[in-house]
A tleap script that builds the chain and sets N, CA, C and O, in Angstrom:
source leaprc.protein.ff14SB
mol = sequence {
  NMET LYS LYS LYS ASP PRO VAL ILE GLU ARG
  GLN TRP SER THR LEU MET ALA ARG LEU ARG
  GLU MET LEU GLY LYS ARG PRO ALA ASP ILE
  GLY ALA VAL LEU TYR LEU ILE GLY ILE GLN
  GLU LEU GLY ALA GLY ILE LYS ASP PHE SER
  LYS GLU GLU LYS GLN ASP LEU MET HIE ILE
  ALA ILE CYS LYS VAL LEU SER TYR SER GLY
  TYR TYR SER LEU GLU GLY ARG ASP GLU GLU
  GLY TRP PRO HIE TRP LYS LEU MET LYS ASP
  LEU PRO GLY PHE ASP LEU LEU GLU GLN GLU
  THR LEU ILE LYS THR HIE ILE ILE GLU TYR
  PHE GLU LEU GLU PHE CGLN
}
set mol.1.N position { 1.173 -1.407 -0.398 }
set mol.1.CA position { 0.025 0.277 -0.033 }
set mol.1.C position { 0.657 1.046 0.308 }
set mol.1.O position { 1.363 1.055 1.317 }
set mol.2.N position { 0.458 2.166 -0.806 }
set mol.2.CA position { 1.523 3.397 -0.797 }
set mol.2.C position { 1.421 4.204 0.201 }
set mol.2.O position { 0.404 3.924 0.835 }
set mol.3.N position { 2.108 5.260 0.745 }
set mol.3.CA position { 1.670 5.829 1.758 }
set mol.3.C position { 2.016 7.370 1.273 }
set mol.3.O position { 2.859 7.587 0.403 }
set mol.4.N position { 1.247 8.451 1.956 }
set mol.4.CA position { 1.452 9.863 2.013 }
set mol.4.C position { 2.932 10.205 2.048 }
set mol.4.O position { 3.605 9.731 2.963 }
set mol.5.N position { 3.569 11.078 1.023 }
set mol.5.CA position { 4.722 11.716 1.171 }
set mol.5.C position { 4.937 12.652 2.889 }
set mol.5.O position { 4.295 13.579 3.382 }
set mol.6.N position { 6.047 11.917 3.351 }
set mol.6.CA position { 5.960 12.875 4.717 }
set mol.6.C position { 6.705 14.694 4.626 }
set mol.6.O position { 6.697 15.671 5.375 }
set mol.7.N position { 7.141 14.447 3.586 }
set mol.7.CA position { 7.669 16.143 3.208 }
set mol.7.C position { 6.615 16.514 2.922 }
set mol.7.O position { 6.025 17.248 3.715 }
set mol.8.N position { 6.052 16.167 1.782 }
set mol.8.CA position { 4.524 17.408 1.325 }
set mol.8.C position { 3.626 17.084 2.816 }
set mol.8.O position { 3.157 18.028 3.452 }
set mol.9.N position { 3.504 16.068 3.141 }
set mol.9.CA position { 2.436 16.055 4.405 }
set mol.9.C position { 3.215 17.422 5.343 }
set mol.9.O position { 2.496 18.311 5.799 }
set mol.10.N position { 4.137 17.436 5.467 }
set mol.10.CA position { 4.562 18.551 6.522 }
set mol.10.C position { 4.632 19.773 5.693 }
set mol.10.O position { 4.571 20.803 6.365 }
set mol.11.N position { 4.703 19.879 4.891 }
set mol.11.CA position { 4.410 21.196 4.002 }
set mol.11.C position { 2.987 21.642 3.729 }
set mol.11.O position { 2.548 22.790 3.659 }
set mol.12.N position { 2.378 20.507 3.593 }
set mol.12.CA position { 0.654 20.824 3.744 }
set mol.12.C position { 0.519 21.313 5.178 }
set mol.12.O position { -0.024 22.409 5.320 }
set mol.13.N position { 0.863 20.770 6.082 }
set mol.13.CA position { 0.443 21.174 7.337 }
set mol.13.C position { 0.687 22.718 8.187 }
set mol.13.O position { 0.064 23.373 9.022 }
set mol.14.N position { 2.211 22.867 7.290 }
set mol.14.CA position { 2.835 24.367 7.589 }
set mol.14.C position { 1.922 25.242 6.765 }
set mol.14.O position { 1.854 26.378 7.235 }
set mol.15.N position { 1.121 25.034 5.558 }
set mol.15.CA position { 0.709 25.801 4.553 }
set mol.15.C position { -0.776 25.947 5.761 }
set mol.15.O position { -1.041 27.067 6.199 }
set mol.16.N position { -1.577 24.800 6.165 }
set mol.16.CA position { -2.743 25.106 6.785 }
set mol.16.C position { -2.684 25.582 7.412 }
set mol.16.O position { -3.658 26.315 7.583 }
set mol.17.N position { -1.459 25.707 8.479 }
set mol.17.CA position { -1.520 26.581 9.983 }
set mol.17.C position { -1.496 28.072 9.169 }
set mol.17.O position { -2.365 28.904 9.434 }
set mol.18.N position { -0.360 28.378 8.080 }
set mol.18.CA position { -0.526 29.873 7.914 }
set mol.18.C position { -1.856 30.071 7.285 }
set mol.18.O position { -2.439 31.069 7.710 }
set mol.19.N position { -2.419 29.461 6.488 }
set mol.19.CA position { -3.972 30.250 6.310 }
set mol.19.C position { -4.879 30.332 7.321 }
set mol.19.O position { -5.556 31.344 7.497 }
set mol.20.N position { -4.966 29.203 8.110 }
set mol.20.CA position { -5.355 29.861 9.682 }
set mol.20.C position { -5.156 31.178 10.089 }
set mol.20.O position { -6.122 31.904 10.325 }
set mol.21.N position { -3.948 31.583 10.202 }
set mol.21.CA position { -3.554 32.734 10.416 }
set mol.21.C position { -4.007 33.887 9.800 }
set mol.21.O position { -4.645 34.802 10.322 }
set mol.22.N position { -3.551 33.759 8.402 }
set mol.22.CA position { -4.782 34.507 7.570 }
set mol.22.C position { -5.761 34.746 7.563 }
set mol.22.O position { -6.101 35.903 7.312 }
set mol.23.N position { -6.973 33.446 7.923 }
set mol.23.CA position { -8.234 33.638 7.447 }
set mol.23.C position { -8.838 33.514 8.753 }
set mol.23.O position { -10.054 33.711 8.755 }
set mol.24.N position { -8.233 33.199 10.021 }
set mol.24.CA position { -8.584 33.220 11.104 }
set mol.24.C position { -9.152 31.762 11.494 }
set mol.24.O position { -9.497 31.472 12.640 }
set mol.25.N position { -9.199 31.014 10.561 }
set mol.25.CA position { -9.884 29.367 10.410 }
set mol.25.C position { -9.197 28.685 9.872 }
set mol.25.O position { -8.486 29.310 9.086 }
set mol.26.N position { -9.018 27.622 9.884 }
set mol.26.CA position { -8.336 26.366 8.965 }
set mol.26.C position { -9.058 26.042 7.939 }
set mol.26.O position { -10.211 25.730 8.234 }
set mol.27.N position { -8.737 25.996 6.613 }
set mol.27.CA position { -9.518 25.373 5.581 }
set mol.27.C position { -9.716 23.852 5.799 }
set mol.27.O position { -8.805 23.032 5.916 }
set mol.28.N position { -11.253 23.561 5.841 }
set mol.28.CA position { -11.771 22.049 6.062 }
set mol.28.C position { -11.324 21.249 5.552 }
set mol.28.O position { -11.340 20.177 6.157 }
set mol.29.N position { -10.530 21.278 3.872 }
set mol.29.CA position { -10.082 20.119 3.346 }
set mol.29.C position { -9.179 20.728 1.954 }
set mol.29.O position { -8.839 21.911 1.966 }
set mol.30.N position { -8.905 20.042 1.042 }
set mol.30.CA position { -8.367 20.412 -0.140 }
set mol.30.C position { -9.247 21.443 -1.140 }
set mol.30.O position { -8.860 22.369 -1.852 }
set mol.31.N position { -10.576 20.903 -0.899 }
set mol.31.CA position { -11.533 21.695 -1.814 }
set mol.31.C position { -11.841 22.872 -1.067 }
set mol.31.O position { -12.027 23.889 -1.735 }
set mol.32.N position { -11.914 22.934 -0.103 }
set mol.32.CA position { -11.980 24.285 0.356 }
set mol.32.C position { -10.983 25.301 -0.139 }
set mol.32.O position { -11.359 26.314 -0.729 }
set mol.33.N position { -9.441 24.980 0.149 }
set mol.33.CA position { -8.322 25.316 -0.434 }
set mol.33.C position { -8.318 25.932 -2.205 }
set mol.33.O position { -7.667 26.860 -2.686 }
set mol.34.N position { -9.059 25.233 -2.695 }
set mol.34.CA position { -8.810 25.097 -4.042 }
set mol.34.C position { -9.662 25.985 -4.194 }
set mol.34.O position { -9.393 26.764 -5.109 }
set mol.35.N position { -11.248 26.309 -3.268 }
set mol.35.CA position { -12.332 27.347 -3.571 }
set mol.35.C position { -11.695 28.402 -3.272 }
set mol.35.O position { -11.954 29.284 -4.091 }
set mol.36.N position { -10.780 28.823 -2.259 }
set mol.36.CA position { -10.431 30.142 -1.964 }
set mol.36.C position { -9.162 30.312 -3.501 }
set mol.36.O position { -9.322 31.270 -4.258 }
set mol.37.N position { -8.182 29.452 -3.727 }
set mol.37.CA position { -7.596 29.561 -4.980 }
set mol.37.C position { -8.474 30.333 -6.134 }
set mol.37.O position { -8.108 31.376 -6.675 }
set mol.38.N position { -9.421 29.794 -6.351 }
set mol.38.CA position { -10.358 30.032 -7.522 }
set mol.38.C position { -10.918 31.172 -7.081 }
set mol.38.O position { -11.323 31.875 -8.007 }
set mol.39.N position { -11.139 31.740 -5.697 }
set mol.39.CA position { -11.636 33.028 -5.881 }
set mol.39.C position { -10.614 33.893 -6.047 }
set mol.39.O position { -10.872 34.880 -6.736 }
set mol.40.N position { -9.262 33.771 -5.498 }
set mol.40.CA position { -8.516 34.435 -5.650 }
set mol.40.C position { -7.834 34.838 -7.290 }
set mol.40.O position { -7.415 35.981 -7.473 }
set mol.41.N position { -7.793 34.107 -8.085 }
set mol.41.CA position { -7.622 34.064 -9.593 }
set mol.41.C position { -8.852 34.625 -10.150 }
set mol.41.O position { -8.732 35.304 -11.169 }
set mol.42.N position { -10.268 34.415 -9.541 }
set mol.42.CA position { -11.098 35.439 -10.603 }
set mol.42.C position { -11.244 36.832 -9.776 }
set mol.42.O position { -12.056 37.631 -10.242 }
set mol.43.N position { -10.712 37.115 -8.883 }
set mol.43.CA position { -10.239 38.672 -8.609 }
set mol.43.C position { -11.602 39.249 -8.363 }
set mol.43.O position { -11.515 40.445 -8.638 }
set mol.44.N position { -12.705 38.987 -8.009 }
set mol.44.CA position { -14.162 39.773 -7.879 }
set mol.44.C position { -14.216 39.441 -6.467 }
set mol.44.O position { -15.277 39.547 -5.853 }
set mol.45.N position { -13.134 39.040 -5.901 }
set mol.45.CA position { -13.346 39.285 -4.125 }
set mol.45.C position { -14.233 38.421 -3.212 }
set mol.45.O position { -14.319 37.296 -3.705 }
set mol.46.N position { -14.940 38.531 -2.038 }
set mol.46.CA position { -15.262 37.574 -1.693 }
set mol.46.C position { -17.046 37.697 -1.897 }
set mol.46.O position { -17.458 38.823 -1.618 }
set mol.47.N position { -17.952 36.861 -2.268 }
set mol.47.CA position { -19.168 37.252 -2.475 }
set mol.47.C position { -19.875 36.302 -2.416 }
set mol.47.O position { -19.215 35.359 -1.982 }
set mol.48.N position { -21.312 35.908 -2.707 }
set mol.48.CA position { -21.944 34.884 -2.374 }
set mol.48.C position { -22.123 34.032 -4.100 }
set mol.48.O position { -22.652 34.338 -5.169 }
set mol.49.N position { -21.582 33.215 -3.729 }
set mol.49.CA position { -21.304 32.498 -5.596 }
set mol.49.C position { -22.515 31.251 -5.548 }
set mol.49.O position { -22.868 30.726 -4.492 }
set mol.50.N position { -23.040 30.911 -6.817 }
set mol.50.CA position { -24.187 29.930 -6.730 }
set mol.50.C position { -23.121 28.620 -6.759 }
set mol.50.O position { -21.897 28.705 -6.867 }
set mol.51.N position { -23.910 27.405 -6.634 }
set mol.51.CA position { -23.399 26.336 -6.697 }
set mol.51.C position { -22.418 25.803 -7.895 }
set mol.51.O position { -21.339 25.229 -7.749 }
set mol.52.N position { -22.948 26.075 -8.878 }
set mol.52.CA position { -22.471 26.214 -10.609 }
set mol.52.C position { -20.997 26.828 -10.048 }
set mol.52.O position { -19.922 26.229 -10.056 }
set mol.53.N position { -21.282 28.310 -9.518 }
set mol.53.CA position { -20.020 29.170 -9.241 }
set mol.53.C position { -18.925 28.462 -8.934 }
set mol.53.O position { -17.869 28.321 -9.550 }
set mol.54.N position { -19.432 27.878 -7.541 }
set mol.54.CA position { -18.304 27.312 -6.743 }
set mol.54.C position { -17.696 26.288 -7.260 }
set mol.54.O position { -16.603 25.949 -6.805 }
set mol.55.N position { -18.473 25.390 -8.636 }
set mol.55.CA position { -17.580 24.333 -8.852 }
set mol.55.C position { -16.777 25.045 -9.957 }
set mol.55.O position { -15.609 24.665 -10.032 }
set mol.56.N position { -17.068 25.777 -10.628 }
set mol.56.CA position { -16.221 26.890 -11.749 }
set mol.56.C position { -14.579 27.437 -11.086 }
set mol.56.O position { -13.456 27.439 -11.591 }
set mol.57.N position { -15.104 27.871 -9.731 }
set mol.57.CA position { -14.283 28.272 -8.753 }
set mol.57.C position { -12.976 27.194 -8.476 }
set mol.57.O position { -11.821 27.617 -8.503 }
set mol.58.N position { -13.246 25.956 -8.245 }
set mol.58.CA position { -12.576 24.928 -7.641 }
set mol.58.C position { -11.709 24.766 -9.398 }
set mol.58.O position { -10.502 25.000 -9.464 }
set mol.59.N position { -12.444 24.388 -10.581 }
set mol.59.CA position { -12.214 24.216 -11.636 }
set mol.59.C position { -11.041 25.093 -12.349 }
set mol.59.O position { -10.048 24.652 -12.928 }
set mol.60.N position { -11.361 26.251 -12.182 }
set mol.60.CA position { -10.300 27.594 -12.153 }
set mol.60.C position { -8.784 27.297 -11.354 }
set mol.60.O position { -7.675 27.599 -11.794 }
set mol.61.N position { -9.069 26.672 -10.161 }
set mol.61.CA position { -8.200 26.644 -9.130 }
set mol.61.C position { -7.334 25.338 -9.604 }
set mol.61.O position { -6.121 25.538 -9.554 }
set mol.62.N position { -7.726 24.048 -10.050 }
set mol.62.CA position { -7.164 23.186 -10.344 }
set mol.62.C position { -6.289 23.233 -11.612 }
set mol.62.O position { -5.228 22.615 -11.705 }
set mol.63.N position { -6.879 24.116 -12.714 }
set mol.63.CA position { -6.318 24.234 -13.771 }
set mol.63.C position { -4.827 25.293 -13.472 }
set mol.63.O position { -3.760 25.226 -14.084 }
set mol.64.N position { -5.158 26.147 -12.449 }
set mol.64.CA position { -4.237 27.251 -12.091 }
set mol.64.C position { -2.957 26.407 -11.844 }
set mol.64.O position { -1.870 26.649 -12.369 }
set mol.65.N position { -3.214 25.378 -10.976 }
set mol.65.CA position { -2.076 25.022 -9.755 }
set mol.65.C position { -1.441 23.645 -10.745 }
set mol.65.O position { -0.371 23.125 -10.429 }
set mol.66.N position { -2.162 23.203 -11.832 }
set mol.66.CA position { -1.386 22.611 -12.941 }
set mol.66.C position { -1.215 22.795 -14.069 }
set mol.66.O position { -0.965 22.024 -14.996 }
set mol.67.N position { -1.391 24.162 -13.996 }
set mol.67.CA position { -0.409 24.740 -14.988 }
set mol.67.C position { 0.903 24.800 -14.897 }
set mol.67.O position { 1.593 24.813 -15.916 }
set mol.68.N position { 1.515 24.854 -13.476 }
set mol.68.CA position { 2.547 24.712 -13.251 }
set mol.68.C position { 3.423 23.466 -13.557 }
set mol.68.O position { 4.635 23.368 -13.365 }
set mol.69.N position { 2.557 22.506 -14.084 }
set mol.69.CA position { 3.179 21.147 -14.914 }
set mol.69.C position { 3.025 21.060 -16.124 }
set mol.69.O position { 3.120 20.000 -16.742 }
set mol.70.N position { 2.730 22.311 -16.695 }
set mol.70.CA position { 2.033 22.069 -18.282 }
set mol.70.C position { 0.970 21.549 -18.159 }
set mol.70.O position { 0.560 21.205 -19.267 }
set mol.71.N position { 0.455 21.363 -17.561 }
set mol.71.CA position { -0.908 20.469 -17.759 }
set mol.71.C position { -2.079 21.563 -18.514 }
set mol.71.O position { -2.744 21.159 -19.467 }
set mol.72.N position { -2.231 22.874 -18.013 }
set mol.72.CA position { -3.195 23.843 -18.888 }
set mol.72.C position { -2.559 24.900 -18.828 }
set mol.72.O position { -1.753 25.068 -17.913 }
set mol.73.N position { -2.780 25.884 -19.816 }
set mol.73.CA position { -2.317 26.878 -20.360 }
set mol.73.C position { -3.595 28.192 -19.988 }
set mol.73.O position { -4.720 27.912 -20.402 }
set mol.74.N position { -3.492 29.122 -19.483 }
set mol.74.CA position { -4.625 30.295 -19.714 }
set mol.74.C position { -4.656 30.341 -21.052 }
set mol.74.O position { -3.696 30.272 -21.819 }
set mol.75.N position { -6.274 30.512 -21.412 }
set mol.75.CA position { -6.454 31.334 -22.893 }
set mol.75.C position { -6.920 32.414 -22.602 }
set mol.75.O position { -6.933 33.201 -23.549 }
set mol.76.N position { -7.221 32.698 -21.893 }
set mol.76.CA position { -7.931 34.741 -21.443 }
set mol.76.C position { -9.188 34.517 -20.611 }
set mol.76.O position { -9.514 33.483 -20.029 }
set mol.77.N position { -9.798 35.617 -20.663 }
set mol.77.CA position { -10.954 35.683 -19.573 }
set mol.77.C position { -11.964 36.241 -20.644 }
set mol.77.O position { -11.620 36.971 -21.573 }
set mol.78.N position { -13.430 35.753 -20.374 }
set mol.78.CA position { -14.364 36.148 -20.936 }
set mol.78.C position { -14.879 37.547 -20.467 }
set mol.78.O position { -14.235 38.282 -19.718 }
set mol.79.N position { -16.015 37.813 -20.947 }
set mol.79.CA position { -16.608 39.563 -20.904 }
set mol.79.C position { -16.895 39.160 -19.310 }
set mol.79.O position { -16.559 40.165 -18.684 }
set mol.80.N position { -17.220 38.455 -18.652 }
set mol.80.CA position { -17.697 38.556 -16.797 }
set mol.80.C position { -16.133 38.603 -16.168 }
set mol.80.O position { -16.050 38.663 -14.941 }
set mol.81.N position { -14.919 38.577 -16.943 }
set mol.81.CA position { -13.926 38.085 -16.333 }
set mol.81.C position { -13.206 37.040 -16.076 }
set mol.81.O position { -12.012 36.948 -15.791 }
set mol.82.N position { -14.225 36.062 -16.229 }
set mol.82.CA position { -13.836 34.480 -15.544 }
set mol.82.C position { -12.452 33.953 -16.610 }
set mol.82.O position { -12.492 33.891 -17.838 }
set mol.83.N position { -11.414 33.653 -15.823 }
set mol.83.CA position { -10.608 32.970 -16.353 }
set mol.83.C position { -11.091 31.728 -17.276 }
set mol.83.O position { -11.991 30.975 -16.905 }
set mol.84.N position { -10.439 31.588 -18.462 }
set mol.84.CA position { -10.621 29.914 -18.832 }
set mol.84.C position { -9.345 29.345 -19.533 }
set mol.84.O position { -8.589 30.047 -20.205 }
set mol.85.N position { -9.199 28.181 -19.342 }
set mol.85.CA position { -7.646 27.318 -19.362 }
set mol.85.C position { -8.107 26.307 -20.751 }
set mol.85.O position { -9.172 26.015 -21.295 }
set mol.86.N position { -6.961 26.046 -20.917 }
set mol.86.CA position { -6.592 24.886 -22.250 }
set mol.86.C position { -6.045 23.822 -21.921 }
set mol.86.O position { -4.897 23.928 -21.490 }
set mol.87.N position { -6.596 22.581 -21.995 }
set mol.87.CA position { -5.772 21.403 -21.629 }
set mol.87.C position { -4.554 21.375 -22.395 }
set mol.87.O position { -4.653 21.516 -23.614 }
set mol.88.N position { -3.622 21.244 -21.966 }
set mol.88.CA position { -2.206 20.940 -22.776 }
set mol.88.C position { -1.331 20.025 -23.223 }
set mol.88.O position { -0.495 20.018 -24.126 }
set mol.89.N position { -1.813 18.987 -22.128 }
set mol.89.CA position { -1.412 17.797 -22.358 }
set mol.89.C position { -2.193 17.117 -21.323 }
set mol.89.O position { -2.733 17.614 -20.335 }
set mol.90.N position { -2.161 15.814 -21.741 }
set mol.90.CA position { -3.634 14.746 -20.989 }
set mol.90.C position { -2.616 14.483 -19.465 }
set mol.90.O position { -1.398 14.417 -19.299 }
set mol.91.N position { -3.665 14.392 -18.626 }
set mol.91.CA position { -3.284 14.097 -17.083 }
set mol.91.C position { -3.229 12.749 -17.020 }
set mol.91.O position { -4.125 11.972 -17.351 }
set mol.92.N position { -1.747 12.381 -16.423 }
set mol.92.CA position { -1.368 10.658 -16.433 }
set mol.92.C position { -2.641 10.227 -15.414 }
set mol.92.O position { -3.337 10.998 -14.753 }
set mol.93.N position { -2.738 8.674 -15.495 }
set mol.93.CA position { -3.587 7.934 -15.166 }
set mol.93.C position { -3.305 7.682 -13.635 }
set mol.93.O position { -2.638 6.668 -13.431 }
set mol.94.N position { -3.662 8.373 -12.558 }
set mol.94.CA position { -3.343 8.807 -11.476 }
set mol.94.C position { -4.104 7.904 -10.515 }
set mol.94.O position { -5.273 7.627 -10.785 }
set mol.95.N position { -3.513 7.406 -9.378 }
set mol.95.CA position { -4.901 7.262 -8.589 }
set mol.95.C position { -5.002 8.035 -7.177 }
set mol.95.O position { -4.057 8.603 -6.631 }
set mol.96.N position { -6.019 7.971 -6.798 }
set mol.96.CA position { -6.675 8.865 -5.617 }
set mol.96.C position { -5.315 9.602 -5.206 }
set mol.96.O position { -5.038 10.768 -5.488 }
set mol.97.N position { -4.392 8.560 -4.372 }
set mol.97.CA position { -3.347 9.143 -3.371 }
set mol.97.C position { -2.212 10.117 -4.235 }
set mol.97.O position { -1.719 11.138 -3.756 }
set mol.98.N position { -1.887 9.550 -5.686 }
set mol.98.CA position { -1.021 10.441 -6.384 }
set mol.98.C position { -1.596 11.652 -6.936 }
set mol.98.O position { -0.974 12.709 -7.045 }
set mol.99.N position { -2.744 11.476 -7.265 }
set mol.99.CA position { -3.673 12.796 -7.255 }
set mol.99.C position { -3.593 13.955 -6.374 }
set mol.99.O position { -3.284 15.124 -6.602 }
set mol.100.N position { -3.981 13.290 -5.213 }
set mol.100.CA position { -3.931 14.123 -4.128 }
set mol.100.C position { -2.371 15.001 -4.234 }
set mol.100.O position { -2.147 16.204 -4.361 }
set mol.101.N position { -1.685 14.122 -4.149 }
set mol.101.CA position { -0.261 14.586 -3.784 }
set mol.101.C position { 0.057 15.409 -4.907 }
set mol.101.O position { 0.799 16.369 -4.701 }
set mol.102.N position { -0.457 15.162 -6.276 }
set mol.102.CA position { -0.004 16.390 -7.109 }
set mol.102.C position { -0.363 17.707 -6.797 }
set mol.102.O position { 0.334 18.717 -6.892 }
set mol.103.N position { -1.868 17.562 -6.300 }
set mol.103.CA position { -2.526 18.870 -6.323 }
set mol.103.C position { -1.905 19.462 -5.011 }
set mol.103.O position { -1.459 20.610 -5.008 }
set mol.104.N position { -1.880 18.622 -3.834 }
set mol.104.CA position { -0.905 19.550 -2.964 }
set mol.104.C position { 0.108 19.949 -3.196 }
set mol.104.O position { 0.197 21.170 -3.067 }
set mol.105.N position { 1.172 19.329 -3.571 }
set mol.105.CA position { 2.018 19.772 -4.223 }
set mol.105.C position { 2.098 21.097 -4.620 }
set mol.105.O position { 2.678 21.954 -3.953 }
set mol.106.N position { 1.338 21.380 -6.060 }
set mol.106.CA position { 0.870 22.462 -6.473 }
set mol.106.C position { 0.470 23.716 -6.014 }
set mol.106.O position { 0.814 24.785 -6.518 }
set mol.107.N position { -0.384 23.547 -4.891 }
set mol.107.CA position { -0.994 24.276 -4.157 }
set mol.107.C position { -0.152 24.925 -3.025 }
set mol.107.O position { -0.386 26.004 -2.480 }
set mol.108.N position { 0.689 24.223 -2.819 }
set mol.108.CA position { 1.870 24.525 -1.957 }
set mol.108.C position { 2.579 25.526 -2.695 }
set mol.108.O position { 2.640 26.658 -2.217 }
set mol.109.N position { 3.199 25.236 -3.945 }
set mol.109.CA position { 3.888 26.196 -5.112 }
set mol.109.C position { 3.077 27.324 -5.140 }
set mol.109.O position { 3.604 28.399 -4.855 }
set mol.110.N position { 1.873 27.287 -5.435 }
set mol.110.CA position { 1.126 28.422 -5.700 }
set mol.110.C position { 1.111 29.752 -4.299 }
set mol.110.O position { 0.912 30.965 -4.358 }
set mol.111.N position { 1.353 29.021 -3.371 }
set mol.111.CA position { 1.124 30.004 -2.090 }
set mol.111.C position { 2.559 30.414 -1.982 }
set mol.111.O position { 2.770 31.591 -1.692 }
set mol.112.N position { 3.542 29.638 -2.167 }
set mol.112.CA position { 5.136 30.161 -2.211 }
set mol.112.C position { 5.049 31.241 -3.458 }
set mol.112.O position { 5.825 32.194 -3.380 }
set mol.113.N position { 4.351 31.189 -4.367 }
set mol.113.CA position { 4.475 32.035 -5.708 }
set mol.113.C position { 4.195 33.127 -5.564 }
set mol.113.O position { 4.809 34.170 -5.791 }
set mol.114.N position { 2.678 32.797 -4.944 }
set mol.114.CA position { 1.786 33.974 -5.266 }
set mol.114.C position { 1.533 34.931 -4.039 }
set mol.114.O position { 0.813 35.929 -4.008 }
set mol.115.N position { 2.475 34.259 -2.809 }
set mol.115.CA position { 1.888 35.228 -1.556 }
set mol.115.C position { 3.696 35.029 -0.660 }
set mol.115.O position { 3.888 34.497 0.434 }
set mol.116.N position { 4.384 35.435 -1.261 }
set mol.116.CA position { 5.567 35.956 -0.556 }
set mol.116.C position { 5.627 36.766 0.327 }
set mol.116.O position { 6.718 37.083 0.802 }
savepdb mol mol.pdb
quit
């Protein structure tokens, strides 16, 4: 059975502590962190989003963080300011643990690059 990467898990724990300091509470899970990244990338600030918009925000975040590995490229923004991404190469057939590790790695990278 595969194990979680202890280095990534330590960095993730540090990031969660940092986000708790910034936000006043710790994000519940990886989905909550992706939602926050999506809001940041949209650039429209905090507001009430519909369920569909929340899903779109998480998609924006996934595309943004996976762009660090060249999987996605920003195509541009629509008339409402929402970013649109193009798939540049197929994602490998990862199992769930590998997917989580890849996304966590890039989320950590996102916060290192965007919030120095």
